[in-house]
N, C-alpha and C positions, 0 to 999 in steps of 0.2 A: 398796351401797357408794357413797359420795360422794367426789367428787374436787373439790378446790378449789385455786385459785391464791392464794398469800399475797403481798400487796403492801405495800410501804412506804407508810404513810399519807400522808406528805408528798410523795414523788416519784411515787407510783403505779406504781413499777417492781416487777415480779414477782421475788421472791427464792427462792420455793419452790413446788413442786407436791406436794400431799399427798393420800393416800387416807385415808378415815375411815369408820368404821361408823356415825357419827352426823353429822348436818348441822351444819356449823360456821357460826354467824351472828355474825360480828364485822365491824368497820369495815374491817379489812384482809384480808378473805377474799372471794373471788369464786368462785362455783360454776361449774365448767366441765364439759363433756360427756365429755372423754377425758383420759387421763394424758399430756399433751403438754408435754414439757420444752422444746420449742422456744420457749415464751413466756418462759422465764427471761431476765431482763435487758430485757424489753420493757415498755413503759408502757401501762397501761390508760387509755383516754381516755373511758371511760364506756360504750362500746359495742363497742370492738374493741381489739386489741393493735397498738401502733405500735413500729417500730424506734426505738431511742435512739442518736443519733450519739455515737460515742466522743469524749471530750474531746481536743482537740489538745494534744500534749505541749508544754511550754514549752521554748524554747531554753535550753541551759545558759548561765549567765553566768560570765564570767571572775572568779575570786576576786580580791579586792582585797587588796593587801599593804601 
């Protein structure tokens, strides 16, 4: 059984953790040792997972009439 993290190619943020009977070798797949869903939403920096700060919500603006 193989376990991999699927990441967005541009942002490197993990969006899925999957199990497979075959090794997946794609640009957006990183082999991991255990089925660890705590990496979802984290960024792969090439050697480890990093927390990604949540965007600051914008203040609502008053509608113009």
